[in-house]
TORKOL-840445 format. One line per 10 residues: number of its first residue (from 1); their letters; for each residue x, y, z of N, C-alpha, C, O, CB. Coordinates in pm, whole numbers, plus 32768, in hexadecimal, padded with zeros to 4 digits. Glycine has a CB too. Example, Ala and Ser with C-alpha at 12.3 -4.5 7.8 and 13.67 -1.06 7.14 Angstrom:
2
1	AS	8527:7DC7:830C:84CE:7E3E:830C:8528:7EB6:830C:8590:7EB4:834E:846B:7E41:8389 ~ 8505:7F1F:82C4:8557:7F96:82CA:850A:8003:8313:853D:8072:8324:8580:7FC4:823C
This chain:
215
1	MPETKSKKRD	8056:7F8C:7FFE:8002:7FFD:8001:8059:807B:8001:80B3:8085:8056:7FA5:7FF8:807A ~ 8043:80DD:7FA5:809D:814D:7F9D:8094:81A3:801E:802A:81A9:805C:807B:81A2:7F20 ~ 8105:81E5:8047:8101:8237:80B8:80AF:82B5:80A0:80AC:82EE:8033:8189:8258:80E2 ~ 806F:82DB:8109:801F:8356:8103:8078:83CC:810F:80EC:83C1:8138:7FB4:8358:8171 ~ 8041:8442:80E9:8088:84C3:80F9:80B5:84D6:8181:8126:8502:8195:8033:8536:80D1 ~ 8063:84B9:81E5:807E:84CC:826F:80FA:8478:8299:8152:84A7:82E2:8002:84A6:82C1 ~ 80FD:83F8:8268:8171:83A1:828E:81F0:83D5:824F:8259:83D3:828F:815A:830E:8263 ~ 81E9:8403:81D3:8263:843D:8191:8297:84B5:81D8:8310:84C9:81E5:8246:8463:8102 ~ 8235:850D:8209:825E:858A:8258:82A5:855B:82D9:830F:858F:82FA:81DC:85E8:827E ~ 826E:84FB:8320:82A4:84C7:839C:832F:8490:8386:838B:84A5:83D6:8249:845C:83D4
11	TLTTEIGLNT	833C:8447:8312:83C1:840C:82F2:8428:8475:82DC:8497:8469:830F:83BB:83B4:8277 ~ 8406:84E0:828F:8462:8551:8275:8486:8596:82FA:84F8:85BF:830D:8420:85B9:8211 ~ 8425:85A3:8357:8440:85E6:83D6:84A2:8597:8422:84FB:85D2:8460:83C1:85F9:8429 ~ 849C:8514:8423:84F2:84BE:846C:8582:84C6:8433:85E4:84D1:847D:84BB:842F:8467 ~ 858C:84C0:83A6:8611:84C7:836A:865A:8546:8387:86D4:8540:8398:8607:84B7:82D8 ~ 861C:85B3:838C:8664:8633:83A3:866E:8657:8435:86A1:86C2:8458:861E:86A3:8359 ~ 863D:85FB:848E:8654:860B:8518:8607:867F:855D:8637:86B8:85BF:86E1:861B:852A ~ 8597:869F:852B:8543:870E:8564:84D0:86D7:85B9:8499:866B:85A0:8509:8769:84F1 ~ 84AF:8727:861C:8441:86FD:866F:83BF:8730:863A:8357:8708:866D:8455:872B:86FA ~ 83BE:8787:85D5:8345:87B7:859D:8346:8794:8509:83AD:8774:84CE:8336:884E:85B5
21	TVLPETLPQA	82D3:879A:84D1:82BE:8776:8444:82F3:87EB:83EF:82CD:885D:8405:8223:8759:8426 ~ 834C:87CF:838F:837C:882E:8338:8366:87FE:82A2:838F:8791:827B:840E:8849:8359 ~ 8328:884E:8258:8310:882A:81CD:838A:8843:817B:83D8:889B:819F:829A:8875:8194 ~ 839F:87FA:810F:8417:8811:80BC:841B:889E:8085:8488:88D6:8079:841D:87AC:8049 ~ 83AE:88D9:8062:83B8:895F:8029:83DE:89CA:808D:8401:8A39:8065:8337:8983:7FEA ~ 83D7:89AB:8111:8402:8A0F:8173:8492:8A0A:8196:84C4:8A63:81DC:83B5:8A02:81ED ~ 84D9:89A3:8169:8567:8995:8190:85BA:8A07:815D:8606:8A3D:81AE:85A1:8912:815C ~ 85B6:8A34:80DF:8609:8AA9:80B1:85EB:8B25:8108:8649:8B6E:8129:85ED:8ACB:8018 ~ 856F:8B3F:812C:854E:8BAD:817D:858F:8B9F:820D:85C3:8C00:8246:84B3:8BB8:8184 ~ 858A:8B2A:8240:85C3:8B15:82C2:8660:8B2B:82BF:869B:8B68:8318:859E:8A85:82F3
31	AETQSESTAL	869F:8AF4:824E:872F:8B0B:8243:8754:8B9E:823A:87B4:8BCD:8277:8764:8AC3:81CA ~ 8705:8BE5:81EB:871B:8C77:81DC:870B:8CC2:825F:8757:8D1D:8280:86BB:8CB1:8176 ~ 86A6:8C9A:82A7:8692:8CDC:8327:8705:8CB7:8387:8731:8D0E:83D2:8608:8CB4:8365 ~ 8735:8C40:8388:879F:8C13:83DB:8821:8C65:83B0:886A:8C95:8407:87B3:8B74:83CC ~ 883A:8C75:8330:88B0:8CC0:8302:88A9:8D53:8332:890C:8D8B:8362:88BA:8CBB:8264 ~ 8833:8D8F:8325:8823:8E1E:8355:8837:8E1F:83E6:8877:8E7C:8417:8798:8E5B:8334 ~ 8809:8DC2:842F:881D:8DC6:84BF:88AF:8DBA:84E6:88DE:8DFF:8541:87CE:8D59:8501 ~ 88F7:8D63:84A1:8989:8D50:84B6:89D6:8DD1:8499:8A31:8DF8:84E3:89BF:8CDD:845D ~ 89AE:8E10:842B:89F3:8E90:8404:89D7:8EFE:846D:8A30:8F4B:8491:89C3:8EC0:8373 ~ 8958:8F03:849D:893D:8F67:8505:8986:8F4B:8582:89B6:8FA9:85C1:88AC:8F6E:8523
41	TARQSTALVE	8994:8ECC:85AB:89DD:8EA8:861E:8A71:8ECF:8610:8AB0:8EFD:8670:89CE:8E16:8637 ~ 8AA4:8EBC:859C:8B33:8EE2:8583:8B4C:8F76:8591:8BB1:8FA2:85C8:8B5E:8EB7:84F7 ~ 8AE8:8FC5:855A:8AF4:9057:8566:8AE6:9082:85F4:8B2E:90DB:8620:8A8D:909E:8510 ~ 8A89:9045:8640:8A7A:906A:86CB:8AF9:9044:871B:8B20:908D:8776:89FC:9026:8706 ~ 8B38:8FD5:86FB:8BB3:8FB3:8742:8C20:9014:8725:8C6A:903C:877F:8BDF:8F2B:871E ~ 8C2D:903D:86A2:8C94:909F:867E:8C85:9127:86C6:8CE4:9164:86F7:8C91:90B6:85E8 ~ 8C01:9152:86C9:8BDC:91CA:870F:8BFE:91C4:879F:8C2B:9227:87DA:8B4E:91E5:8700 ~ 8BE8:914F:87D9:8C04:9139:8866:8C97:9141:8882:8CC2:9180:88E3:8BCD:90B4:8892 ~ 8CE5:9102:882D:8D75:9104:883D:8DAF:9193:8834:8E05:91BC:8882:8DB6:90AB:87D2 ~ 8D78:91DF:87CD:8D9E:9267:87BE:8D7A:92BF:8838:8DC5:9319:885F:8D5E:929D:8745
51	KHKDMGRPSV	8D08:92A2:8870:8CDD:92EE:88E2:8D3A:92CE:895B:8D5D:9328:89A7:8C47:92CE:8901 ~ 8D5E:9250:896A:8DBE:9230:89D9:8E40:9270:89C2:8E7F:9297:8A25:8DD4:919A:89E7 ~ 8E73:927F:8945:8EEC:92BD:8927:8EE3:9354:8959:8F3D:9386:899D:8F0A:92B0:888F ~ 8E78:9394:8933:8E64:941E:8956:8E5B:9433:89EB:8E88:9498:8A21:8DEB:9452:8914 ~ 8E1E:93D1:8A2D:8E10:93DA:8ABF:8E98:93D2:8B04:8EAB:940B:8B70:8DB5:9369:8AF4 ~ 8EFA:938A:8AC5:8F79:937D:8AFC:8FDB:93EE:8ADE:904D:93EE:8B0E:8FAF:9302:8AD0 ~ 8FAC:944F:8A8F:9003:94C2:8A69:900C:9525:8AE1:8FB4:9529:8B36:8FCA:950C:89E7 ~ 9079:9575:8AE4:9087:95CD:8B53:9020:9645:8B3D:9003:966F:8ACD:9121:95FF:8B5F ~ 8FEE:9674:8BAE:8F91:96DD:8BAD:8FBC:9755:8C05:8F7E:97BF:8C04:8F0F:96A9:8BD8 ~ 9027:973C:8C50:905A:97A2:8CAF:90CC:97F6:8C62:912A:97BE:8C29:9095:975A:8D38
61	YTEALADEIC	90BB:9876:8C66:9121:98C5:8C1D:91A6:98BD:8C63:91AD:98BF:8CDE:90F6:995A:8C0F ~ 9211:98B2:8C12:929D:98B5:8C45:92EC:9908:8BE2:92CE:9910:8B6B:92DD:9820:8C55 ~ 9354:9947:8C1B:93AE:9998:8BC0:93F8:993C:8B5E:940D:9960:8AEA:9419:99EB:8C15 ~ 941E:98C4:8B8D:945E:9861:8B39:940E:9840:8ABE:9443:9846:8A50:9477:97E5:8B87 ~ 9390:981E:8ACE:933A:9805:8A57:9327:987E:8A05:9326:9873:898A:92B5:97D2:8A7D ~ 9318:98F3:8A42:9308:9971:89F0:9382:998D:899D:9377:99B4:8929:92EC:99EA:8A49 ~ 9400:9978:89DD:9476:998C:8990:9486:9930:8922:94AF:995A:88B6:94E7:9984:89E1 ~ 9467:98AC:8933:9474:984A:88C3:940F:9867:8852:9430:985A:87DC:945E:97B9:88F8 ~ 9396:988C:8877:9332:98AE:8810:9367:9920:87B7:936B:9915:873C:92A9:98D8:8853 ~ 9390:998C:87F7:93BE:9A01:87B0:943F:99E1:875F:944D:9A0D:86ED:93D6:9A75:8814
71	ERLVRGESLE	9498:9997:8799:9517:9973:8757:94F7:9927:86D6:9530:9945:866D:9572:991C:87B6 ~ 949E:98C7:86DD:947E:9877:866C:942E:98C6:8600:9438:98AA:8589:9432:97FD:8699 ~ 93E2:9925:862F:93A2:9981:85CC:940B:99D2:857F:9403:99DD:8504:9340:99E4:8615 ~ 9469:9A07:85C3:94D7:9A54:8583:951F:99FC:851B:9543:9A2B:84AF:953E:9A87:85F0 ~ 9533:997E:853C:9577:9921:84DD:951F:9905:8462:954E:98C7:8403:959B:989A:8524 ~ 94A7:992E:8460:9450:991A:83E8:93EA:98B2:83F7:93A3:9895:8396:94A0:98F8:8373 ~ 93DB:9875:8469:9371:980A:847D:92E8:9850:8489:92DE:98C2:84B5:938E:97B0:8502 ~ 9284:980A:8461:91FD:983A:8479:91CE:980F:8503:9202:97B1:853F:919C:9807:840D ~ 9169:9856:8534:9135:9837:85BB:90EF:97AC:85B2:90F0:9761:8614:90CE:98AB:85EF ~ 90B6:9789:8542:9077:9705:852A:90DF:9697:853C:90C4:9632:857D:9039:96FE:849C
81	SITKDAHMPH	9154:96AA:8502:91BF:9649:850C:91EF:963E:859A:9203:95CF:85CB:9232:966E:84B0 ~ 9202:96AB:85DE:9238:96AD:8666:91D8:9661:86C1:9204:960F:8712:924D:973F:869A ~ 915B:967A:86B4:90F9:9641:8716:90DC:95A8:86F7:908C:9569:873D:906F:9695:8710 ~ 911D:9572:8693:9112:94DD:8675:9167:9493:86D9:914D:941D:86F2:9142:94B9:85DF ~ 91CB:94D3:8712:921E:9488:8776:91CF:9472:87F5:9185:94C9:8823:92A3:94D4:8796 ~ 91E2:93FC:882D:9194:93D3:88A3:91B4:9428:8919:915D:9439:896F:91AC:9342:88C5 ~ 922B:945F:8925:9250:94B2:8999:9225:9542:898C:9238:9591:89E8:92E4:94AE:89AE ~ 91EB:9564:891D:91B5:95EE:8906:9123:95FC:892F:90D8:959B:8925:91C3:9614:8872 ~ 90FA:966E:895B:906D:9685:8978:901A:9685:88FE:904F:9692:8890:905A:9703:89BF ~ 8F9A:9677:890C:8F3C:967E:889D:8F35:9713:8869:8F4A:9773:88B4:8EAC:9649:88CC
91	VATIYRWLQK	8F17:971F:87E8:8F19:97A6:87A9:8EB9:97FD:87F3:8ED6:9873:8807:8EF4:97A0:8713 ~ 8E46:97CA:881C:8DDF:981F:8866:8E24:9852:88EA:8E10:98C4:8911:8D54:97C8:888A ~ 8E70:97FE:8929:8EB3:9827:89A6:8F14:98A1:8989:8F18:9903:89D4:8F05:97AA:89E5 ~ 8F5E:9894:891A:8FBA:9900:88FB:8F74:9983:88E6:8FA4:99EC:8910:900B:98DF:8883 ~ 8F01:997D:88A4:8EB1:99F1:888B:8E82:9A32:8910:8E82:9AAC:8920:8E38:99CB:8834 ~ 8E5D:99DB:896C:8E30:9A0C:89EF:8EA8:9A4F:8A38:8E99:9AB7:8A79:8DF5:9995:8A46 ~ 8F1C:9A10:8A2C:8F91:9A50:8A6B:8FB4:9ADB:8A33:8FE2:9B33:8A7B:9008:99F6:8A5A ~ 8F9B:9AEB:89AB:8FB9:9B6A:896D:8F5E:9BD9:89A3:8F88:9C4D:89AD:8FAC:9B5D:88D5 ~ 8EE3:9BB5:89C6:8E8B:9C10:89FD:8EA3:9C2E:8A94:8E83:9C9A:8AC6:8E05:9BDE:89E7 ~ 8EDC:9BCA:8AD9:8EE9:9BD7:8B66:8F73:9C0B:8B92:8F7C:9C50:8BF8:8ECE:9B54:8BA5
101	YEDFCDMYTR	8FDC:9BED:8B48:9061:9C13:8B6F:909A:9C7D:8B09:90B2:9C5E:8A94:90BE:9B93:8B77 ~ 90AC:9CF6:8B39:90D3:9D62:8ADA:9161:9D52:8AA7:9180:9D73:8A34:90C4:9DEB:8B1C ~ 91BD:9D1C:8B03:9245:9D09:8ADD:924F:9CA5:8A6D:929C:9CB8:8A0E:9295:9CDE:8B51 ~ 9201:9C38:8A78:91FF:9BCF:8A13:91C3:9C06:898E:91F2:9BE2:8922:91AD:9B54:8A48 ~ 9162:9C57:8997:9121:9C91:8920:918A:9CEC:88DA:9195:9CE7:8860:909D:9CE4:8948 ~ 91D8:9D40:8926:923C:9D93:88E3:92A8:9D39:88A4:92D3:9D52:8833:927C:9DF9:8947 ~ 92D2:9CD2:88EB:933B:9C7C:88B7:930C:9C36:8837:9353:9C2F:87D3:9366:9C15:8921 ~ 9296:9C05:883E:9255:9BC1:87CB:924B:9C1B:8753:9268:9BF0:86E3:91C8:9B90:87F0 ~ 9222:9C9A:8766:9215:9CF7:86F9:929C:9D0D:86BA:92A5:9D0A:863F:91DA:9D7B:8728 ~ 9309:9D24:870A:938F:9D38:86D4:93BE:9CBB:8689:9400:9CC7:8622:93F2:9D5C:8744
111	AREDQADTLA	939D:9C42:86BC:93C0:9BC8:867C:9383:9BBC:85F5:93C3:9B8F:8596:939A:9B56:86CF ~ 9308:9BE4:85EB:92C0:9BDD:856A:9305:9C3D:8508:9319:9C19:8494:9226:9C01:857B ~ 9327:9CB1:8532:9366:9D10:84D8:93F4:9CE0:84AA:941D:9CF3:8437:9370:9D98:851E ~ 943A:9CA4:8505:94B9:9C69:84E1:94AA:9BF2:8484:94FF:9BD5:842F:9504:9C40:855C ~ 9438:9BAD:8499:9423:9B3C:8440:9416:9B65:83AE:9437:9B16:8356:93A9:9AF2:846A ~ 93E7:9BE0:8392:93DD:9C10:830A:9465:9C1B:82D0:9473:9BFC:8259:9396:9C94:8303 ~ 94D0:9C45:8319:9556:9C4B:82DF:9589:9BB7:82C3:95CA:9B9B:825E:95B8:9C9B:8343 ~ 956A:9B60:831E:9594:9AD7:8304:9551:9A9E:8285:9593:9A5A:8236:9573:9A80:837C ~ 94CE:9ABB:8270:948A:9A8B:81F6:94CB:9ACB:817B:94DB:9A8B:8113:93F0:9AAB:81FB ~ 94EF:9B47:8188:952C:9B8D:8112:95B0:9B46:80EF:95CC:9B31:8079:9546:9C29:8130
121	DQIIAIADEH	9600:9B23:8154:967D:9ADB:813B:9661:9A51:80FC:96AD:9A22:80A8:96CC:9ACC:81BE ~ 95F5:9A12:8127:95D2:9990:80F0:95A9:999C:805E:95C4:9942:800F:9563:9951:8142 ~ 956A:9A09:803B:9545:9A1E:7FAD:95C0:9A22:7F55:95C2:99E5:7EEA:94F6:9AA0:7F9D ~ 962A:9A6A:7F83:96A8:9A71:7F35:96E4:99E7:7F2D:9711:99BF:7EC2:970E:9AD3:7F76 ~ 96E6:999B:7F9C:971F:9917:7F9E:96D9:98B9:7F3B:971A:986E:7EF3:9718:98DD:802B ~ 9655:98BF:7F39:9605:9869:7EDE:9621:9892:7E4B:9631:983D:7DF3:956A:9875:7EFE ~ 9626:9919:7E34:9640:9942:7DB0:96C5:991D:7D7C:96D5:9909:7D04:962F:99CB:7DA7 ~ 972D:9913:7DD8:97B5:98EE:7DB1:97C6:9856:7DA7:9831:9828:7D80:9819:9927:7E15 ~ 9764:9809:7DC8:9776:9777:7DBA:9782:974C:7D29:9739:977C:7CD3:9702:972C:7DFC ~ 97DC:96F3:7D0F:97F0:96BE:7C87:977A:9662:7C60:975E:9600:7CA4:9878:966F:7C7D
131	PETVTILDKD	9734:9685:7BF1:96C0:9638:7BD0:96E5:95A9:7B9B:9747:9596:7B53:966D:9684:7B68 ~ 9693:9548:7BC3:96A6:94C4:7B95:9679:94BA:7B02:961B:94FD:7AD8:965C:9462:7BEE ~ 96BF:9462:7AB6:96A6:9453:7A2A:966B:93C6:7A0C:967D:9368:7A59:9727:946B:79DB ~ 9628:93BD:79A1:95F0:9341:796D:9630:9320:78EA:9633:9374:7890:9558:934A:795D ~ 9663:92A8:78DD:96A1:9282:785E:963F:9237:7806:9602:91D5:7832:971D:922D:7876 ~ 9630:9260:778D:95DA:9223:772A:9630:91D3:76C3:9686:9209:767D:9584:9291:76E2 ~ 9612:9152:76C0:965A:90FD:7666:960F:90EA:75DF:9594:90F0:75D8:9672:9077:76A8 ~ 965F:90D4:7575:9625:90BB:74F5:960C:9025:74E8:9622:8FDA:7547:967F:90F0:7483 ~ 95E0:8FFC:7474:95B4:8F6E:7462:962D:8F10:7467:961B:8E99:7483:9568:8F5B:73DA ~ 96A2:8F3F:744F:971C:8EF1:7459:975C:8EEC:74E3:97C3:8EAC:74F7:977E:8F27:73FA
141	GGVAEIKVDS	971E:8F31:7542:975A:8F39:75CB:97B8:8FA9:75DD:97EF:8FB7:764B:97A1:8EBC:75EC ~ 97D1:8FFE:7577:9823:906E:758B:97E3:90DF:75C7:9768:90E2:75CF:985A:9094:7514 ~ 9832:9147:75F9:97F8:91BE:7633:97C1:921B:75C9:980C:9252:7578:985E:9206:7686 ~ 973A:922C:75C9:9702:9284:7565:96EF:9313:7597:96F8:9371:7549:9680:924E:7536 ~ 96D4:9323:761B:96BE:93A0:7650:96D0:939F:76E8:96B2:933A:7728:9638:93D0:7628 ~ 9700:940E:7723:970A:941A:77B2:96BD:9499:77D3:96E0:9506:77A4:97A0:941D:77E4 ~ 9656:948B:7824:9605:94FB:7846:95E7:9500:78DB:95EB:949A:7920:9587:94F8:77F7 ~ 95C8:957B:790D:95AC:9588:7997:9523:954F:79BC:94C1:955A:7971:95B7:9617:79BF ~ 9520:9512:7A32:94A4:94CF:7A63:9441:953F:7A81:9453:958D:7ADD:94BE:9474:7AE7 ~ 93D9:9544:7A31:9371:95B0:7A39:9323:95A5:7AB9:92FD:960A:7AF4:930F:95AB:79C0
151	ALIAWQKNRI	9308:9528:7AE9:92B9:9515:7B66:930B:954A:7BDC:92D3:9586:7C38:9293:947B:7B7C ~ 9392:9536:7BDB:93E4:9569:7C46:93E6:9605:7C3F:93E4:9645:7CA7:9474:952D:7C3D ~ 93EB:9640:7BC8:93EF:96D1:7BBA:9369:9709:7BF3:9369:9770:7C37:9405:96FD:7B21 ~ 92FD:96C8:7BD8:927A:96FA:7C09:9278:96ED:7CA1:9246:9748:7CE4:9202:96AB:7BC9 ~ 92A9:9685:7CD6:92B3:9679:7D6A:9303:96DE:7DAC:92DD:9716:7E13:92E9:95FB:7D8F ~ 9379:96F9:7D6F:93D5:975E:7DAA:938F:97EB:7D9D:939D:9840:7DF5:9468:975C:7D5E ~ 9346:9800:7D30:9301:9883:7D22:929B:9896:7D8E:928E:9904:7DC5:92BC:988E:7C9A ~ 9251:982A:7DAF:91F0:982F:7E1B:922E:9849:7E9F:91F7:9894:7EF0:91A3:97B2:7E21 ~ 92A1:980C:7EB9:92E6:9824:7F38:9319:98B4:7F46:9318:98ED:7FB4:935B:97C4:7F45 ~ 9344:98EE:7ED6:9373:9977:7ED6:92F9:99D6:7EED:92FF:9A32:7F3F:93BC:9999:7E4E
161	EARKWTAAKL	928F:99BE:7EA5:9217:9A12:7EB1:91DC:9A13:7F3B:91B2:9A7B:7F6F:91AE:99E4:7E50 ~ 91DA:999A:7F78:91A4:9990:7FFE:91F7:99E3:805F:91BF:9A2A:80B3:91A0:98FE:802A ~ 927A:99DC:8055:92D6:9A23:80B0:92CB:9ABC:8091:92CA:9B10:80EC:936D:99EE:809E ~ 92C4:9ADB:8012:92B7:9B6E:7FEE:9237:9BA7:8023:9239:9C17:8056:92BD:9B84:7F54 ~ 91C6:9B62:801A:914C:9B9A:8050:914F:9B9F:80E5:911D:9BFF:811E:90D5:9B4B:8023 ~ 9185:9B40:8127:9186:9B3D:81BF:91E6:9BB5:81EB:91C3:9C04:8243:91BD:9AA6:81FB ~ 925B:9BBF:81AD:92B7:9C2C:81D8:9276:9CB5:81C4:9285:9D0E:8218:933E:9C25:8189 ~ 9231:9CC5:8158:91ED:9D48:813E:917F:9D65:81A4:9167:9DD9:81C3:91AF:9D4B:80AF ~ 913B:9D00:81D9:90DC:9D11:823F:9118:9D29:82CB:90E1:9D74:831B:9086:9C9B:8240 ~ 918B:9CE6:82E5:91C4:9CF2:8365:9210:9D76:8371:9215:9DAF:83DF:921E:9C7D:837F
171	KPRKYGERTT	9249:9DA8:8306:9298:9E24:830D:9278:9E6F:828D:92CA:9E70:8232:9335:9E09:831D ~ 9206:9EAE:8283:91D0:9EEA:8209:9226:9F65:81DF:9235:9F82:8169:9139:9F15:821E ~ 925D:9FAB:8243:92A9:A029:8227:932A:A001:81DA:935C:A04D:8188:92CD:A07A:82B0 ~ 935C:9F8A:81F7:93DE:9F61:81B4:93C7:9F0A:813C:940D:9F17:80D8:9439:9F15:8217 ~ 9369:9EB3:8142:9357:9E54:80D9:92CF:9E62:8088:92BA:9E1F:8023:9360:9DCB:8116 ~ 927C:9EB4:80B4:91FE:9EC8:806D:9213:9F22:7FF2:9273:9F6E:7FE8:9193:9F06:80CC ~ 91B5:9F15:7F96:91B8:9F63:7F1A:917D:9FEB:7F38:910D:9FF8:7F6A:916A:9F1B:7EA5 ~ 91CE:A054:7F15:919D:A0D9:7F28:9157:A110:7EAE:9190:A113:7E41:920C:A132:7F4E ~ 90DC:A13D:7EBF:9091:A168:7E51:905A:A1F9:7E6C:9017:A231:7E16:9022:A103:7E34 ~ 9074:A232:7EDE:9040:A2B9:7F02:9087:A322:7EB5:9102:A329:7EB7:904F:A2D5:7F97
181	LAGDAENPIE	903F:A372:7E72:907A:A3D9:7E1D:9057:A466:7E4B:908E:A4C7:7E17:904C:A3C7:7D8E ~ 8FFE:A472:7EAA:8FD4:A4FA:7ED9:8FEC:A502:7F6D:8FEB:A49B:7FB1:8F3C:A519:7EB9 ~ 9001:A579:7F9F:9012:A592:802C:8F89:A5B8:806F:8F1F:A5B4:8032:907B:A603:8040 ~ 8F94:A5DB:80EA:8F19:A5FE:8135:8F07:A692:8128:8F4F:A6D6:80DE:8F21:A5D3:81CE ~ 8E9E:A6C6:8174:8E83:A758:8169:8EEC:A7B6:819E:8EFF:A828:8172:8E07:A776:81AE ~ 8F38:A776:820E:8F9B:A7CA:824D:9022:A7C5:8200:9070:A824:8204:8FAD:A79E:82DF ~ 903B:A759:81BE:90B7:A746:8175:909E:A718:80EB:90B5:A6A3:80CC:910F:A6E5:81B9 ~ 906C:A775:8092:904F:A747:800E:90CE:A731:7FC0:9137:A76D:7FDA:8FF7:A7A8:7FC7 ~ 90C1:A6D5:7F5E:9137:A6B6:7F08:9119:A706:7E84:90B2:A6F3:7E43:914B:A610:7EED ~ 9174:A759:7E62:9169:A7A6:7DE3:91B5:A759:7D73:922B:A73A:7D83:91A4:A83B:7DF3
191	VNQQSEVIAA	9172:A73D:7D08:91AE:A702:7C97:91CF:A768:7C2C:9178:A790:7BE0:9156:A699:7C61 ~ 924C:A793:7C25:9272:A7FF:7BCA:92C8:A7D0:7B54:92E8:A81D:7AF9:92BD:A868:7C17 ~ 92EC:A750:7B57:9349:A71B:7AF9:9314:A72E:7A69:935C:A761:7A13:9364:A687:7B17 ~ 9297:A707:7A4F:9262:A70D:79CC:925C:A79E:7996:9280:A7B6:7923:91DA:A6CF:79CC ~ 922D:A7FF:79EB:9226:A887:79C4:92AC:A8C4:79A9:92BB:A918:794F:91E1:A8D3:7A29 ~ 930F:A89C:79F6:939F:A8D1:79DE:93CF:A899:7957:940F:A8E3:790B:9408:A8A3:7A56 ~ 93B5:A81D:7937:93E1:A7E4:78BA:93A1:A82A:7848:93E5:A84C:77E7:93C3:A753:78B4 ~ 9321:A842:7850:92D9:A888:77E5:9311:A919:77D2:9326:A946:7761:923F:A88D:7807 ~ 9327:A95F:7842:935F:A9E3:783C:93E8:A9E4:77F9:9406:AA3C:77A8:9367:AA1C:78C6 ~ 9439:A983:781B:94BE:A980:77DA:94B3:A962:7748:9500:A995:76F6:9519:A91A:781B
201	FMTNIMLIKQ	9456:A912:7729:9444:A8F0:7697:9419:A96C:764B:9452:A98A:75E2:93D7:A87D:7683 ~ 93B4:A9B7:767E:9389:AA34:763D:93FA:AA9B:7634:9408:AAE0:75CF:9311:AA70:768A ~ 944B:AAA6:769E:94B8:AB01:7695:951C:AADF:7625:9552:AB33:75DE:94FD:AB05:7717 ~ 952E:AA5B:761C:958B:AA24:75B5:9550:AA4A:7526:959B:AA71:74CD:959B:A980:75C7 ~ 94D3:AA3C:7516:9491:AA59:7497:94A2:AAEE:746F:94C1:AB11:73FD:93FA:AA36:74A1 ~ 948C:AB44:74D8:949E:ABCF:74C1:952C:ABF7:749D:9541:AC4E:7449:9472:AC19:7535 ~ 958A:ABBA:74DB:9617:ABD3:74B8:9638:ABAA:7429:9684:ABEF:73E5:9670:AB89:7517 ~ 95FC:AB34:73FA:960F:AB09:7376:95D8:AB67:7316:9619:AB7F:72B0:95D7:AA8A:7362 ~ 9564:ABA0:732C:9528:AC00:72D6:957A:AC7D:72CE:958C:ACB4:7262:94A0:AC1E:7302 ~ 95AD:ACAD:7342:95FD:AD20:7343:967C:AD17:72EE:96AB:AD79:72B4:961E:AD3E:73CB
211	NGGKK	96B1:AC99:72EA:972E:AC7D:72A0:970F:AC59:7211:9767:AC24:71CE:977D:AC0B:72E2 ~ 969E:AC70:71E0:967C:AC55:7153:9664:ABC2:713A:9676:AB93:70CA:96EA:AC86:70F8 ~ 963D:AB7D:7199:961A:AAF0:7184:9696:AA94:719E:968E:AA1A:718E:95E5:AADC:70F1 ~ 9702:AACD:71C5:9781:AA81:71DF:9789:AA5B:7274:9770:AAAD:72CD:9801:AAD7:71B7 ~ 97AC:A9DB:728E:97B9:A9B0:7317:9841:A9DE:7354:985D:A9C2:73C8:97AB:A917:7320
């Protein structure tokens, strides 16, 4: 006598080791749900680990930490890079210190300004680096062409532009682009160069006419 649908379902339940009845068409959905749950658990575990790392970071202000932060800024490191070290405070803690401790705020401001000079030096160093080349071979294995790696050049350009932009923002009076052409009400800038050139030109024309057209 052929098995009934109920017996087949019970047999499937026994084979997959479940205590409840699971139809075959629900298995992919169950697997997908299980995968999403596993991924969520992994993200929660990672977040928990990061939270514990942050909890272990120093929160009490010390001159030693302040000196190291500012020294590393002067050397060209970003605050994001500095705070990745486990012995460094969280970036939010540093911002609180800047508001709370005036001496640290002044030292941090000077360090940022000095960082602009370091970034400017790095720009020159990057520009002076010898570019890597790519050798192009012909069909016989000989050297057909040697050209500069364009991907490397683009990467170096991005490094220079990032440092250029940052230096201009940190010390705009020294590294920023100056576009101001007019003064204020108390100290106006008089532009007389063009009128002087035109006056000299007209004087020269009159002298030529007086000399009968001879220069």
